[in-house]
N, C-alpha and C positions, 0 to 999 in steps of 0.2 A: 504493500499500499504504499503509496507518496501522495502531498498535497501539501498547503500551506496550513501552518500552525504558528499560534504566538506563543511563547516559551517564559518562564518562569525559573529561575534557577534558586527554589528554597532553602533546603539544605545538602552540605555538602557529603556530609558522615551524618553518625547517628549522634547527635545533641551538638552539632557545629553548623550554624549558619554558614550561606555562602555568599561570598562578599560583594557579587553583586545579584542582586535581586529583583532586578526591571526586568519591565517585560519588553520583548523584541520578537519577531517577524521572520522565520524561516521555514523554508523549502522543506519540508520533514521525508524522507525515504525510511522503510521500515523494509528489512533484508536480513534473512538468517539472524535470526536472534540480536539484531543492531540497528538502532535507530540515528540515522545519519542527516546532519541539518547542511544545507547550501543555504547562501544569500539569498538565490531565488531558483526557479525552474531550470533556465538557461543553464547553468554552472552544474544541476544535478545532471542535465541531457548531454552537456559537452563533460563531462565526469571532472570539472573542476575540484581542486582541494576543498574538504569542509569548510564551512565558515567558523565551526567551532567542537572541540572532542564529540566524538559519537560516544552514544550511553549502548552499554552493554546491556540487554533487557533478560541473562539468563539469571531465574531464579526471582525476578520483579514481581510485584503486582501493580494493576491498574486496574482504574474505578474511577466514577463520576465523583468531582469532587464536592460534595451540594452542602459542605461546612464550607464551602469560600464564595463567598455571597457577594464581591468586588464586579465580579464579571461573571457572564451567562457563559454557558457552554465549553465549560472547563471540567477536566481530567485530571486525576493528579497518578503520577508514577513512582513509585518504592521502589529503590535497586535492592539488592542484597548488603549492600554496602554502608546500607542506611540513607542514601543519595535521596534528595526529593524536588521532582520538577511539575509546573502545572503546564498545563497545554492547551490552550481556548481555541477552539474549532469555531466557523462561522456559523452551525447550527446545532441542533439536537442530535440529527440522524448520521453527521459527519465525527460527532464526536463518540456514537455509540458503535461506528464502525471501526475508529481508530481503538477503542478500548477491547472489540472482540476482535482484533488484527493483531493487538499487543499482547492479548491473554493467548490467542493463537501459537504467535512464536514463541512463547515462553515457554511454553507446553510441551512443544516438538523437537525433536533435535535439526538439527540444519540439513540433514541428509534427506531425512523424509518429506521435507517441504515438496514444492510444486518448483517447475523449472523455472529459472528468475527470468526477470525480465532485463533488456541490453543495460536499462539506466540501472539497476539496483547491480548488475556484474559489473559494470564499471564503477561506481561507488565502491565496492567493496575492493577493486583492484586499485585504487585510490589508495584509499583506507590502509590496506597492507602495504604499500609503498612507503606512504608515511610511517608508520610504523617502521620498517626496516630503514630508511634514513634515520633513524633517533628523534620523530618527534614521538609529542604523547598523544597516544588512543585514547589513553584511560581517562576517567571520567572525573580524576580528580586535577585539581590546576598544580603548576610546577612552584615548590616553592622551595627557595634561596636558603642556602644554608647561613649564610650571613644575615636575613631576618629574623629566621626561628634559632635560638642556640638550644643544641642537643645536650651540652654536656649541663650537668647541677653546678659546675661555675659559673659557667655562661648564661644559666636562668637567671642565680644570686647574684650576676653584676648586673644582671637588667633591671632586678628588683631593686637596688642599693640606688642606681640609678634614677629609678622612678620615684622613691622617696627622698622627703629634705632629710637636715640635718634635726629636725625635732619628730620626725617620726610620721608625718603627715605628709601627703601623696602632695608631690610638685605640681603645680597647676601648667600647664603648656603656654606661652608665650603665643602669641596669636597676631600673625604679623600679615600685611597684606603685601598684594602682588603688585600694586601700584606705588610703592615709596610712600614718602610722608607729604603732608600736605603744604603747600607754599605760601 
């Protein structure tokens, strides 16, 4: 299945909110337990690189997001690693079609699926090439080691910098990007 979906990344993993939670429209292609996103239909047809990392659907759960009331025709996808996305379809019928298609792709092994469409085959080849070239096809974003200390000493140093000498948390100074007033 393929078509235009508006996407919102809610959770990166269990208990960790995504850093970019805004809604953005993508042309989505569902193939072999993988949901791949392109900027538009033309990019999907010409097998350009995906706009964002694809979502692996193995062990995922999909259903209507009836608790989300800000937008109509939304479905919620939860992956086995705790990632969570909201998708908005153009109407109720399209939303239900996406839910059925995603549920079917998570229940069947890739070898048992019907013959692949030319677009979906090209999409997987592009995604596999991106993985082979060192790009991340994982659903979690890259985090530079310089931004997140992994050792206990590093974490303690960051905590010490964040507190003043009296034990109170330091307030960050706000700085304008426009400079001083004249």
